[in-house]
All heavy atoms as TSV, in Angstrom:
chain	resi	resn	atom	element	x	y	z
A	1	MET	N	N	45.494	14.721	16.774
A	1	MET	CA	C	44.749	15.813	16.195
A	1	MET	C	C	44.254	16.703	17.311
A	1	MET	O	O	44.030	16.262	18.430
A	1	MET	CB	C	43.622	15.293	15.324
A	1	MET	CG	C	42.403	14.740	16.053
A	1	MET	SD	S	41.213	13.942	14.963
A	1	MET	CE	C	42.067	12.420	14.563
A	2	THR	N	N	44.116	17.955	17.002
A	2	THR	CA	C	43.659	18.929	17.975
A	2	THR	C	C	42.241	19.361	17.612
A	2	THR	O	O	41.999	19.760	16.476
A	2	THR	CB	C	44.578	20.164	17.962
A	2	THR	OG1	O	45.905	19.750	18.246
A	2	THR	CG2	C	44.133	21.197	18.972
A	3	VAL	N	N	41.338	19.263	18.556
A	3	VAL	CA	C	39.986	19.798	18.359
A	3	VAL	C	C	40.041	21.239	18.844
A	3	VAL	O	O	40.232	21.491	20.030
A	3	VAL	CB	C	38.927	18.984	19.127
A	3	VAL	CG1	C	37.558	19.619	18.969
A	3	VAL	CG2	C	38.918	17.539	18.634
A	4	THR	N	N	39.895	22.182	17.909
A	4	THR	CA	C	40.037	23.592	18.252
A	4	THR	C	C	38.715	24.266	18.580
A	4	THR	O	O	38.711	25.342	19.178
A	4	THR	CB	C	40.711	24.371	17.107
A	4	THR	OG1	O	39.928	24.238	15.935
A	4	THR	CG2	C	42.117	23.867	16.863
A	5	ALA	N	N	37.605	23.646	18.196
A	5	ALA	CA	C	36.299	24.237	18.489
A	5	ALA	C	C	35.225	23.163	18.412
A	5	ALA	O	O	35.342	22.189	17.685
A	5	ALA	CB	C	35.986	25.356	17.514
A	6	SER	N	N	34.164	23.390	19.184
A	6	SER	CA	C	33.034	22.467	19.235
A	6	SER	C	C	31.777	23.306	19.464
A	6	SER	O	O	31.742	24.127	20.383
A	6	SER	CB	C	33.261	21.489	20.393
A	6	SER	OG	O	32.144	20.663	20.568
A	7	PHE	N	N	30.758	23.110	18.627
A	7	PHE	CA	C	29.551	23.924	18.704
A	7	PHE	C	C	28.300	23.064	18.616
A	7	PHE	O	O	28.270	22.086	17.866
A	7	PHE	CB	C	29.477	24.916	17.523
A	7	PHE	CG	C	30.674	25.802	17.388
A	7	PHE	CD1	C	31.736	25.436	16.573
A	7	PHE	CD2	C	30.733	27.007	18.048
A	7	PHE	CE1	C	32.834	26.264	16.419
A	7	PHE	CE2	C	31.841	27.836	17.916
A	7	PHE	CZ	C	32.889	27.463	17.098
A	8	ALA	N	N	27.264	23.454	19.355
A	8	ALA	CA	C	25.931	22.878	19.204
A	8	ALA	C	C	25.081	23.909	18.467
A	8	ALA	O	O	25.177	25.120	18.724
A	8	ALA	CB	C	25.321	22.579	20.568
A	9	ASP	N	N	24.251	23.435	17.544
A	9	ASP	CA	C	23.383	24.307	16.764
A	9	ASP	C	C	22.209	24.772	17.626
A	9	ASP	O	O	21.473	23.956	18.179
A	9	ASP	CB	C	22.878	23.534	15.541
A	9	ASP	CG	C	22.153	24.405	14.546
A	9	ASP	OD1	O	21.405	25.316	14.952
A	9	ASP	OD2	O	22.301	24.148	13.332
A	10	GLU	N	N	22.023	26.070	17.763
A	10	GLU	CA	C	20.951	26.616	18.590
A	10	GLU	C	C	19.569	26.356	18.003
A	10	GLU	O	O	18.573	26.368	18.714
A	10	GLU	CB	C	21.130	28.119	18.786
A	10	GLU	CG	C	22.295	28.479	19.672
A	10	GLU	CD	C	22.411	29.977	19.881
A	10	GLU	OE1	O	21.660	30.762	19.256
A	10	GLU	OE2	O	23.275	30.369	20.686
A	11	GLU	N	N	19.499	26.138	16.696
A	11	GLU	CA	C	18.205	25.985	16.025
A	11	GLU	C	C	17.883	24.550	15.629
A	11	GLU	O	O	16.786	24.271	15.164
A	11	GLU	CB	C	18.144	26.901	14.807
A	11	GLU	CG	C	18.261	28.368	15.192
A	11	GLU	CD	C	18.259	29.297	13.997
A	11	GLU	OE1	O	18.067	28.818	12.863
A	11	GLU	OE2	O	18.467	30.503	14.193
A	12	ASP	N	N	18.841	23.667	15.786
A	12	ASP	CA	C	18.642	22.264	15.386
A	12	ASP	C	C	19.267	21.378	16.463
A	12	ASP	O	O	20.488	21.330	16.595
A	12	ASP	CB	C	19.286	22.004	14.027
A	12	ASP	CG	C	19.175	20.574	13.559
A	12	ASP	OD1	O	18.633	19.705	14.295
A	12	ASP	OD2	O	19.641	20.286	12.442
A	13	GLU	N	N	18.447	20.686	17.216
A	13	GLU	CA	C	18.978	19.874	18.325
A	13	GLU	C	C	19.903	18.767	17.850
A	13	GLU	O	O	20.686	18.231	18.635
A	13	GLU	CB	C	17.846	19.300	19.165
A	13	GLU	CG	C	16.992	18.295	18.444
A	13	GLU	CD	C	15.855	17.749	19.299
A	13	GLU	OE1	O	15.571	18.315	20.371
A	13	GLU	OE2	O	15.261	16.747	18.874
A	14	ASP	N	N	19.819	18.413	16.579
A	14	ASP	CA	C	20.718	17.401	16.028
A	14	ASP	C	C	21.982	18.010	15.421
A	14	ASP	O	O	22.870	17.280	14.986
A	14	ASP	CB	C	19.999	16.582	14.948
A	14	ASP	CG	C	18.889	15.734	15.519
A	14	ASP	OD1	O	19.038	15.245	16.660
A	14	ASP	OD2	O	17.864	15.554	14.839
A	15	GLY	N	N	22.062	19.333	15.379
A	15	GLY	CA	C	23.193	19.999	14.738
A	15	GLY	C	C	24.395	20.112	15.652
A	15	GLY	O	O	24.283	20.527	16.809
A	16	TYR	N	N	25.546	19.734	15.144
A	16	TYR	CA	C	26.792	19.792	15.910
A	16	TYR	C	C	27.936	20.042	14.936
A	16	TYR	O	O	27.977	19.461	13.854
A	16	TYR	CB	C	27.004	18.459	16.646
A	16	TYR	CG	C	28.269	18.423	17.463
A	16	TYR	CD1	C	28.343	19.063	18.695
A	16	TYR	CD2	C	29.395	17.762	17.000
A	16	TYR	CE1	C	29.515	19.051	19.439
A	16	TYR	CE2	C	30.567	17.742	17.737
A	16	TYR	CZ	C	30.616	18.379	18.952
A	16	TYR	OH	O	31.772	18.367	19.691
A	17	VAL	N	N	28.841	20.913	15.315
A	17	VAL	CA	C	29.999	21.237	14.482
A	17	VAL	C	C	31.245	21.124	15.342
A	17	VAL	O	O	31.269	21.602	16.471
A	17	VAL	CB	C	29.904	22.681	13.928
A	17	VAL	CG1	C	31.162	23.043	13.157
A	17	VAL	CG2	C	28.670	22.849	13.062
A	18	TRP	N	N	32.263	20.483	14.795
A	18	TRP	CA	C	33.549	20.496	15.482
A	18	TRP	C	C	34.639	20.762	14.456
A	18	TRP	O	O	34.508	20.422	13.287
A	18	TRP	CB	C	33.794	19.245	16.294
A	18	TRP	CG	C	33.976	17.949	15.574
A	18	TRP	CD1	C	33.279	17.494	14.485
A	18	TRP	CD2	C	34.898	16.918	15.897
A	18	TRP	NE1	N	33.711	16.251	14.136
A	18	TRP	CE2	C	34.708	15.879	14.984
A	18	TRP	CE3	C	35.857	16.778	16.871
A	18	TRP	CZ2	C	35.448	14.703	15.012
A	18	TRP	CZ3	C	36.594	15.602	16.905
A	18	TRP	CH2	C	36.385	14.595	15.985
A	19	ILE	N	N	35.662	21.439	14.902
A	19	ILE	CA	C	36.774	21.810	14.035
A	19	ILE	C	C	38.031	21.143	14.572
A	19	ILE	O	O	38.374	21.285	15.745
A	19	ILE	CB	C	36.959	23.342	14.003
A	19	ILE	CG1	C	35.698	24.009	13.444
A	19	ILE	CG2	C	38.188	23.709	13.167
A	19	ILE	CD1	C	35.717	25.526	13.536
A	20	ARG	N	N	38.670	20.410	13.684
A	20	ARG	CA	C	39.939	19.752	14.046
A	20	ARG	C	C	41.065	20.425	13.274
A	20	ARG	O	O	40.877	20.875	12.144
A	20	ARG	CB	C	39.898	18.271	13.678
A	20	ARG	CG	C	38.831	17.522	14.429
A	20	ARG	CD	C	38.833	16.068	14.103
A	20	ARG	NE	N	38.367	15.839	12.748
A	20	ARG	CZ	C	38.199	14.639	12.210
A	20	ARG	NH1	N	38.465	13.554	12.914
A	20	ARG	NH2	N	37.779	14.499	10.984
A	21	ARG	N	N	42.236	20.447	13.866
A	21	ARG	CA	C	43.388	21.077	13.237
A	21	ARG	C	C	44.534	20.076	13.155
A	21	ARG	O	O	44.773	19.304	14.089
A	21	ARG	CB	C	43.832	22.299	14.050
A	21	ARG	CG	C	45.020	23.023	13.455
A	21	ARG	CD	C	45.367	24.259	14.273
A	21	ARG	NE	N	45.655	23.964	15.667
A	21	ARG	CZ	C	46.819	23.528	16.142
A	21	ARG	NH1	N	47.820	23.301	15.318
A	21	ARG	NH2	N	46.984	23.312	17.430
A	22	PHE	N	N	45.224	20.098	12.043
A	22	PHE	CA	C	46.385	19.237	11.826
A	22	PHE	C	C	47.554	20.105	11.395
A	22	PHE	O	O	47.362	21.133	10.729
A	22	PHE	CB	C	46.092	18.198	10.736
A	22	PHE	CG	C	44.891	17.344	11.039
A	22	PHE	CD1	C	43.637	17.708	10.581
A	22	PHE	CD2	C	45.001	16.192	11.790
A	22	PHE	CE1	C	42.517	16.934	10.865
A	22	PHE	CE2	C	43.899	15.407	12.086
A	22	PHE	CZ	C	42.658	15.790	11.614
A	23	GLU	N	N	48.750	19.718	11.742
A	23	GLU	CA	C	49.947	20.481	11.364
A	23	GLU	C	C	50.225	20.400	9.871
A	23	GLU	O	O	50.801	21.317	9.308
A	23	GLU	CB	C	51.152	19.983	12.163
A	23	GLU	CG	C	51.029	20.199	13.654
A	23	GLU	CD	C	50.882	21.658	14.032
A	23	GLU	OE1	O	51.524	22.523	13.387
A	23	GLU	OE2	O	50.112	21.948	14.966
A	24	SER	N	N	49.829	19.281	9.249
A	24	SER	CA	C	50.092	19.085	7.823
A	24	SER	C	C	49.182	17.959	7.310
A	24	SER	O	O	48.567	17.235	8.094
A	24	SER	CB	C	51.552	18.686	7.595
A	24	SER	OG	O	51.798	17.415	8.194
A	25	GLU	N	N	49.126	17.822	6.014
A	25	GLU	CA	C	48.358	16.729	5.421
A	25	GLU	C	C	48.972	15.388	5.815
A	25	GLU	O	O	48.260	14.423	6.081
A	25	GLU	CB	C	48.315	16.874	3.900
A	25	GLU	CG	C	47.577	15.771	3.189
A	25	GLU	CD	C	46.098	15.648	3.565
A	25	GLU	OE1	O	45.527	16.582	4.155
A	25	GLU	OE2	O	45.500	14.599	3.264
A	26	ALA	N	N	50.272	15.336	5.888
A	26	ALA	CA	C	50.943	14.084	6.297
A	26	ALA	C	C	50.539	13.705	7.722
A	26	ALA	O	O	50.270	12.537	8.007
A	26	ALA	CB	C	52.454	14.234	6.189
A	27	GLN	N	N	50.459	14.698	8.617
A	27	GLN	CA	C	50.043	14.408	9.986
A	27	GLN	C	C	48.586	13.936	10.008
A	27	GLN	O	O	48.243	13.011	10.728
A	27	GLN	CB	C	50.201	15.638	10.890
A	27	GLN	CG	C	49.832	15.309	12.334
A	27	GLN	CD	C	49.505	16.508	13.169
A	27	GLN	OE1	O	48.828	17.423	12.711
A	27	GLN	NE2	N	49.984	16.492	14.410
A	28	ARG	N	N	47.728	14.575	9.223
A	28	ARG	CA	C	46.323	14.161	9.177
A	28	ARG	C	C	46.218	12.710	8.725
A	28	ARG	O	O	45.518	11.909	9.341
A	28	ARG	CB	C	45.511	15.056	8.230
A	28	ARG	CG	C	44.014	14.722	8.247
A	28	ARG	CD	C	43.281	15.324	7.071
A	28	ARG	NE	N	43.644	14.698	5.823
A	28	ARG	CZ	C	43.163	13.520	5.384
A	28	ARG	NH1	N	42.321	12.826	6.102
A	28	ARG	NH2	N	43.551	13.033	4.218
A	29	GLU	N	N	46.929	12.356	7.679
A	29	GLU	CA	C	46.890	10.980	7.168
A	29	GLU	C	C	47.382	9.992	8.223
A	29	GLU	O	O	46.786	8.933	8.415
A	29	GLU	CB	C	47.720	10.870	5.898
A	29	GLU	CG	C	47.093	11.586	4.711
A	29	GLU	CD	C	47.993	11.595	3.480
A	29	GLU	OE1	O	49.137	11.071	3.549
A	29	GLU	OE2	O	47.547	12.133	2.456
A	30	THR	N	N	48.472	10.324	8.902
A	30	THR	CA	C	49.022	9.459	9.938
A	30	THR	C	C	48.041	9.264	11.091
A	30	THR	O	O	47.799	8.145	11.549
A	30	THR	CB	C	50.358	10.036	10.467
A	30	THR	OG1	O	51.292	10.104	9.388
A	30	THR	CG2	C	50.926	9.189	11.585
A	31	LEU	N	N	47.454	10.366	11.561
A	31	LEU	CA	C	46.509	10.279	12.676
A	31	LEU	C	C	45.226	9.572	12.279
A	31	LEU	O	O	44.684	8.785	13.053
A	31	LEU	CB	C	46.207	11.672	13.223
A	31	LEU	CG	C	47.384	12.344	13.929
A	31	LEU	CD1	C	47.042	13.775	14.279
A	31	LEU	CD2	C	47.769	11.569	15.174
A	32	TYR	N	N	44.706	9.837	11.089
A	32	TYR	CA	C	43.511	9.132	10.625
A	32	TYR	C	C	43.767	7.628	10.608
A	32	TYR	O	O	42.932	6.848	11.044
A	32	TYR	CB	C	43.108	9.607	9.227
A	32	TYR	CG	C	42.106	10.723	9.197
A	32	TYR	CD1	C	42.172	11.794	10.088
A	32	TYR	CD2	C	41.094	10.730	8.257
A	32	TYR	CE1	C	41.257	12.820	10.044
A	32	TYR	CE2	C	40.165	11.754	8.208
A	32	TYR	CZ	C	40.252	12.798	9.095
A	32	TYR	OH	O	39.337	13.820	9.047
A	33	ALA	N	N	44.918	7.232	10.061
A	33	ALA	CA	C	45.243	5.804	10.004
A	33	ALA	C	C	45.333	5.216	11.407
A	33	ALA	O	O	44.793	4.138	11.675
A	33	ALA	CB	C	46.547	5.589	9.239
A	34	ALA	N	N	45.994	5.929	12.311
A	34	ALA	CA	C	46.163	5.420	13.677
A	34	ALA	C	C	44.821	5.255	14.377
A	34	ALA	O	O	44.621	4.302	15.136
A	34	ALA	CB	C	47.057	6.360	14.481
A	35	VAL	N	N	43.900	6.175	14.141
A	35	VAL	CA	C	42.604	6.116	14.807
A	35	VAL	C	C	41.646	5.189	14.063
A	35	VAL	O	O	41.159	4.195	14.615
A	35	VAL	CB	C	41.975	7.521	14.924
A	35	VAL	CG1	C	40.545	7.444	15.427
A	35	VAL	CG2	C	42.823	8.392	15.835
A	36	TYR	N	N	41.353	5.505	12.828
A	36	TYR	CA	C	40.254	4.849	12.107
A	36	TYR	C	C	40.573	3.444	11.595
A	36	TYR	O	O	39.665	2.710	11.240
A	36	TYR	CB	C	39.753	5.737	10.980
A	36	TYR	CG	C	39.244	7.062	11.501
A	36	TYR	CD1	C	39.824	8.263	11.104
A	36	TYR	CD2	C	38.207	7.126	12.421
A	36	TYR	CE1	C	39.372	9.476	11.593
A	36	TYR	CE2	C	37.752	8.330	12.920
A	36	TYR	CZ	C	38.331	9.494	12.497
A	36	TYR	OH	O	37.879	10.690	12.983
A	37	GLU	N	N	41.850	3.091	11.571
A	37	GLU	CA	C	42.216	1.737	11.157
A	37	GLU	C	C	42.519	0.839	12.360
A	37	GLU	O	O	42.841	-0.333	12.185
A	37	GLU	CB	C	43.400	1.784	10.196
A	37	GLU	CG	C	43.042	2.455	8.866
A	37	GLU	CD	C	44.236	2.597	7.941
A	37	GLU	OE1	O	45.256	1.913	8.161
A	37	GLU	OE2	O	44.135	3.406	7.002
A	38	SER	N	N	42.415	1.373	13.559
A	38	SER	CA	C	42.706	0.571	14.750
A	38	SER	C	C	41.568	-0.400	15.052
A	38	SER	O	O	40.411	-0.139	14.743
A	38	SER	CB	C	42.930	1.478	15.959
A	38	SER	OG	O	41.705	2.056	16.382
A	39	ASP	N	N	41.915	-1.519	15.653
A	39	ASP	CA	C	40.893	-2.493	16.043
A	39	ASP	C	C	39.917	-1.897	17.040
A	39	ASP	O	O	38.724	-2.160	16.986
A	39	ASP	CB	C	41.542	-3.742	16.653
A	39	ASP	CG	C	42.180	-4.619	15.598
A	39	ASP	OD1	O	41.813	-4.512	14.412
A	39	ASP	OD2	O	43.055	-5.429	15.967
A	40	ARG	N	N	40.424	-1.072	17.971
A	40	ARG	CA	C	39.538	-0.475	18.978
A	40	ARG	C	C	38.478	0.409	18.323
A	40	ARG	O	O	37.314	0.390	18.699
A	40	ARG	CB	C	40.338	0.313	19.997
A	40	ARG	CG	C	39.443	0.860	21.082
A	40	ARG	CD	C	40.228	1.316	22.295
A	40	ARG	NE	N	39.293	1.726	23.323
A	40	ARG	CZ	C	39.332	2.867	23.963
A	40	ARG	NH1	N	40.320	3.713	23.720
A	40	ARG	NH2	N	38.435	3.170	24.870
A	41	TRP	N	N	38.903	1.218	17.332
A	41	TRP	CA	C	37.926	2.068	16.636
A	41	TRP	C	C	36.909	1.185	15.906
A	41	TRP	O	O	35.703	1.406	16.007
A	41	TRP	CB	C	38.609	3.010	15.646
A	41	TRP	CG	C	37.581	3.788	14.867
A	41	TRP	CD1	C	37.054	3.475	13.660
A	41	TRP	CD2	C	36.893	4.967	15.298
A	41	TRP	NE1	N	36.095	4.389	13.301
A	41	TRP	CE2	C	35.981	5.316	14.285
A	41	TRP	CE3	C	36.966	5.763	16.426
A	41	TRP	CZ2	C	35.150	6.437	14.381
A	41	TRP	CZ3	C	36.141	6.869	16.520
A	41	TRP	CH2	C	35.244	7.190	15.493
A	42	LYS	N	N	37.407	0.219	15.176
A	42	LYS	CA	C	36.520	-0.616	14.362
A	42	LYS	C	C	35.545	-1.445	15.201
A	42	LYS	O	O	34.391	-1.634	14.821
A	42	LYS	CB	C	37.350	-1.544	13.478
A	42	LYS	CG	C	38.094	-0.810	12.375
A	42	LYS	CD	C	38.945	-1.780	11.584
A	42	LYS	CE	C	39.760	-1.084	10.524
A	42	LYS	NZ	N	40.626	-2.013	9.791
A	43	LYS	N	N	35.997	-1.930	16.344
A	43	LYS	CA	C	35.164	-2.847	17.141
A	43	LYS	C	C	34.395	-2.171	18.260
A	43	LYS	O	O	33.310	-2.637	18.622
A	43	LYS	CB	C	36.046	-3.960	17.715
A	43	LYS	CG	C	36.631	-4.853	16.660
A	43	LYS	CD	C	37.560	-5.876	17.257
A	43	LYS	CE	C	38.196	-6.720	16.158
A	43	LYS	NZ	N	39.182	-7.650	16.688
A	44	GLU	N	N	34.944	-1.103	18.851
A	44	GLU	CA	C	34.318	-0.497	20.031
A	44	GLU	C	C	33.772	0.907	19.783
A	44	GLU	O	O	32.590	1.161	20.001
A	44	GLU	CB	C	35.334	-0.415	21.189
A	44	GLU	CG	C	35.842	-1.757	21.673
A	44	GLU	CD	C	36.940	-1.591	22.706
A	44	GLU	OE1	O	36.839	-0.657	23.535
A	44	GLU	OE2	O	37.905	-2.381	22.677
A	45	ILE	N	N	34.648	1.792	19.370
A	45	ILE	CA	C	34.281	3.210	19.292
A	45	ILE	C	C	33.443	3.524	18.059
A	45	ILE	O	O	32.399	4.169	18.158
A	45	ILE	CB	C	35.541	4.085	19.334
A	45	ILE	CG1	C	36.320	3.821	20.621
A	45	ILE	CG2	C	35.183	5.565	19.209
A	45	ILE	CD1	C	37.707	4.414	20.651
A	46	GLY	N	N	33.895	3.094	16.902
A	46	GLY	CA	C	33.211	3.403	15.659
A	46	GLY	C	C	31.740	3.037	15.650
A	46	GLY	O	O	30.892	3.873	15.290
A	47	PRO	N	N	31.379	1.812	16.032
A	47	PRO	CA	C	29.963	1.451	16.026
A	47	PRO	C	C	29.101	2.350	16.910
A	47	PRO	O	O	27.979	2.695	16.556
A	47	PRO	CB	C	29.962	0.009	16.534
A	47	PRO	CG	C	31.302	-0.526	16.150
A	47	PRO	CD	C	32.237	0.649	16.315
A	48	VAL	N	N	29.636	2.782	18.043
A	48	VAL	CA	C	28.889	3.686	18.932
A	48	VAL	C	C	28.740	5.053	18.263
A	48	VAL	O	O	27.652	5.633	18.218
A	48	VAL	CB	C	29.578	3.825	20.306
A	48	VAL	CG1	C	28.891	4.886	21.148
A	48	VAL	CG2	C	29.589	2.484	21.020
A	49	VAL	N	N	29.830	5.577	17.720
A	49	VAL	CA	C	29.792	6.884	17.061
A	49	VAL	C	C	28.821	6.861	15.886
A	49	VAL	O	O	27.972	7.750	15.749
A	49	VAL	CB	C	31.199	7.305	16.594
A	49	VAL	CG1	C	31.141	8.520	15.685
A	49	VAL	CG2	C	32.091	7.576	17.790
A	50	TYR	N	N	28.918	5.859	15.040
A	50	TYR	CA	C	28.046	5.797	13.864
A	50	TYR	C	C	26.585	5.632	14.250
A	50	TYR	O	O	25.689	6.060	13.536
A	50	TYR	CB	C	28.506	4.704	12.904
A	50	TYR	CG	C	29.859	5.012	12.298
A	50	TYR	CD1	C	30.899	4.097	12.363
A	50	TYR	CD2	C	30.119	6.235	11.695
A	50	TYR	CE1	C	32.140	4.385	11.827
A	50	TYR	CE2	C	31.359	6.527	11.157
A	50	TYR	CZ	C	32.362	5.606	11.225
A	50	TYR	OH	O	33.595	5.898	10.697
A	51	GLY	N	N	26.326	5.055	15.416
A	51	GLY	CA	C	24.958	4.944	15.910
A	51	GLY	C	C	24.377	6.288	16.340
A	51	GLY	O	O	23.158	6.434	16.447
A	52	LEU	N	N	25.237	7.262	16.582
A	52	LEU	CA	C	24.796	8.596	16.985
A	52	LEU	C	C	24.631	9.553	15.807
A	52	LEU	O	O	24.014	10.599	15.935
A	52	LEU	CB	C	25.791	9.204	17.980
A	52	LEU	CG	C	25.982	8.447	19.285
A	52	LEU	CD1	C	27.153	9.036	20.061
A	52	LEU	CD2	C	24.709	8.489	20.120
A	53	LEU	N	N	25.217	9.208	14.671
A	53	LEU	CA	C	25.180	10.087	13.507
A	53	LEU	C	C	23.914	9.919	12.691
A	53	LEU	O	O	23.278	8.857	12.721
A	53	LEU	CB	C	26.382	9.817	12.596
A	53	LEU	CG	C	27.758	10.070	13.192
A	53	LEU	CD1	C	28.831	9.647	12.193
A	53	LEU	CD2	C	27.929	11.520	13.573
A	54	ILE	N	N	23.581	10.947	11.951
A	54	ILE	CA	C	22.516	10.881	10.954
A	54	ILE	C	C	23.249	11.000	9.612
A	54	ILE	O	O	23.518	12.112	9.133
A	54	ILE	CB	C	21.499	12.025	11.142
A	54	ILE	CG1	C	20.928	12.009	12.558
A	54	ILE	CG2	C	20.393	11.918	10.089
A	54	ILE	CD1	C	20.094	13.229	12.906
A	55	PRO	N	N	23.627	9.869	9.013
A	55	PRO	CA	C	24.503	9.906	7.838
A	55	PRO	C	C	24.011	10.796	6.700
A	55	PRO	O	O	24.807	11.499	6.084
A	55	PRO	CB	C	24.571	8.436	7.392
A	55	PRO	CG	C	24.238	7.663	8.616
A	55	PRO	CD	C	23.287	8.511	9.402
A	56	GLU	N	N	22.715	10.785	6.450
A	56	GLU	CA	C	22.209	11.590	5.335
A	56	GLU	C	C	22.273	13.098	5.608
A	56	GLU	O	O	22.142	13.908	4.703
A	56	GLU	CB	C	20.778	11.177	4.959
A	56	GLU	CG	C	19.762	11.370	6.054
A	56	GLU	CD	C	19.660	10.200	7.041
A	56	GLU	OE1	O	20.467	9.262	6.996
A	56	GLU	OE2	O	18.752	10.265	7.878
A	57	ARG	N	N	22.527	13.481	6.857
A	57	ARG	CA	C	22.646	14.895	7.199
A	57	ARG	C	C	24.077	15.282	7.550
A	57	ARG	O	O	24.354	16.450	7.826
A	57	ARG	CB	C	21.717	15.238	8.361
A	57	ARG	CG	C	20.252	15.117	7.955
A	57	ARG	CD	C	19.300	15.629	8.974
A	57	ARG	NE	N	19.576	17.027	9.319
A	57	ARG	CZ	C	19.177	17.587	10.454
A	57	ARG	NH1	N	18.484	16.902	11.329
A	57	ARG	NH2	N	19.456	18.845	10.705
A	58	SER	N	N	24.980	14.329	7.547
A	58	SER	CA	C	26.375	14.615	7.893
A	58	SER	C	C	27.086	15.292	6.733
A	58	SER	O	O	26.941	14.880	5.581
A	58	SER	CB	C	27.112	13.325	8.255
A	58	SER	OG	O	26.560	12.773	9.424
A	59	VAL	N	N	27.850	16.317	7.050
A	59	VAL	CA	C	28.622	17.047	6.050
A	59	VAL	C	C	30.044	17.180	6.588
A	59	VAL	O	O	30.240	17.633	7.714
A	59	VAL	CB	C	28.041	18.453	5.790
A	59	VAL	CG1	C	28.909	19.218	4.807
A	59	VAL	CG2	C	26.605	18.368	5.306
A	60	VAL	N	N	30.999	16.788	5.792
A	60	VAL	CA	C	32.404	16.959	6.165
A	60	VAL	C	C	33.003	17.937	5.167
A	60	VAL	O	O	32.921	17.724	3.958
A	60	VAL	CB	C	33.172	15.619	6.123
A	60	VAL	CG1	C	34.655	15.848	6.403
A	60	VAL	CG2	C	32.562	14.633	7.097
A	61	THR	N	N	33.571	19.010	5.677
A	61	THR	CA	C	34.176	20.026	4.827
A	61	THR	C	C	35.614	20.228	5.266
A	61	THR	O	O	35.882	20.440	6.451
A	61	THR	CB	C	33.415	21.374	4.959
A	61	THR	OG1	O	32.043	21.160	4.644
A	61	THR	CG2	C	33.991	22.418	4.049
A	62	ARG	N	N	36.520	20.158	4.323
A	62	ARG	CA	C	37.926	20.416	4.641
A	62	ARG	C	C	38.233	21.841	4.223
A	62	ARG	O	O	37.976	22.242	3.091
A	62	ARG	CB	C	38.812	19.423	3.905
A	62	ARG	CG	C	38.607	18.013	4.469
A	62	ARG	CD	C	39.521	16.999	3.870
A	62	ARG	NE	N	40.914	17.369	4.061
A	62	ARG	CZ	C	41.907	16.749	3.451
A	62	ARG	NH1	N	41.669	15.754	2.639
A	62	ARG	NH2	N	43.147	17.128	3.652
A	63	VAL	N	N	38.762	22.618	5.146
A	63	VAL	CA	C	39.062	24.023	4.899
A	63	VAL	C	C	40.513	24.321	5.302
A	63	VAL	O	O	41.112	23.572	6.065
A	63	VAL	CB	C	38.101	24.949	5.673
A	63	VAL	CG1	C	36.678	24.777	5.173
A	63	VAL	CG2	C	38.160	24.710	7.165
A	64	THR	N	N	41.030	25.414	4.796
A	64	THR	CA	C	42.368	25.859	5.126
A	64	THR	C	C	42.257	27.240	5.754
A	64	THR	O	O	41.602	28.116	5.201
A	64	THR	CB	C	43.245	25.950	3.844
A	64	THR	OG1	O	43.254	24.670	3.221
A	64	THR	CG2	C	44.645	26.381	4.170
A	65	PRO	N	N	42.879	27.455	6.915
A	65	PRO	CA	C	42.786	28.781	7.538
A	65	PRO	C	C	43.501	29.848	6.715
A	65	PRO	O	O	44.510	29.561	6.082
A	65	PRO	CB	C	43.465	28.593	8.897
A	65	PRO	CG	C	44.341	27.405	8.728
A	65	PRO	CD	C	43.700	26.537	7.694
A	66	THR	N	N	42.941	31.027	6.751
A	66	THR	CA	C	43.598	32.157	6.098
A	66	THR	C	C	44.781	32.603	6.951
A	66	THR	O	O	44.863	32.250	8.137
A	66	THR	CB	C	42.612	33.325	5.937
A	66	THR	OG1	O	42.218	33.762	7.236
A	66	THR	CG2	C	41.408	32.934	5.105
A	67	PRO	N	N	45.701	33.362	6.383
A	67	PRO	CA	C	46.869	33.801	7.162
A	67	PRO	C	C	46.509	34.559	8.442
A	67	PRO	O	O	47.241	34.488	9.427
A	67	PRO	CB	C	47.634	34.701	6.182
A	67	PRO	CG	C	47.259	34.158	4.839
A	67	PRO	CD	C	45.814	33.746	4.968
A	68	ALA	N	N	45.391	35.258	8.459
A	68	ALA	CA	C	45.000	36.031	9.633
A	68	ALA	C	C	44.216	35.234	10.667
A	68	ALA	O	O	43.939	35.698	11.762
A	68	ALA	CB	C	44.157	37.237	9.202
A	69	SER	N	N	43.885	33.992	10.361
A	69	SER	CA	C	43.076	33.185	11.259
A	69	SER	C	C	43.855	32.768	12.505
A	69	SER	O	O	44.989	32.311	12.408
A	69	SER	CB	C	42.584	31.923	10.546
A	69	SER	OG	O	41.917	31.068	11.442
A	70	PRO	N	N	43.222	32.889	13.692
A	70	PRO	CA	C	43.881	32.404	14.906
A	70	PRO	C	C	43.876	30.883	14.987
A	70	PRO	O	O	44.508	30.312	15.870
A	70	PRO	CB	C	43.081	33.034	16.031
A	70	PRO	CG	C	41.737	33.295	15.446
A	70	PRO	CD	C	41.964	33.553	13.988
A	71	LEU	N	N	43.182	30.218	14.090
A	71	LEU	CA	C	43.119	28.753	14.102
A	71	LEU	C	C	44.195	28.138	13.235
A	71	LEU	O	O	43.987	27.153	12.553
A	71	LEU	CB	C	41.734	28.285	13.628
A	71	LEU	CG	C	40.571	28.681	14.506
A	71	LEU	CD1	C	39.255	28.206	13.892
A	71	LEU	CD2	C	40.719	28.097	15.898
A	72	GLN	N	N	45.370	28.693	13.270
A	72	GLN	CA	C	46.508	28.164	12.502
A	72	GLN	C	C	47.003	26.890	13.138
A	72	GLN	O	O	46.994	26.721	14.305
A	72	GLN	CB	C	47.630	29.168	12.461
A	72	GLN	CG	C	47.288	30.411	11.694
A	72	GLN	CD	C	47.219	30.205	10.194
A	72	GLN	OE1	O	47.875	29.334	9.635
A	72	GLN	NE2	N	46.407	30.982	9.547
């Protein structure tokens, strides 16, 4: 997966936004499975990441770029 943008919220020290790009839904599914179903993610990385999140404030939004978007 490609991380195309990463932002910190100027008004909320806990606010963070990142944008990931995938070539297709099939690629997204393949990469998600490779990362999030791996033993390393489950045992090492995931617990650290989830310890940094505020689950009740986390929002995941899936969007599709418009034809004019440079984030194709």
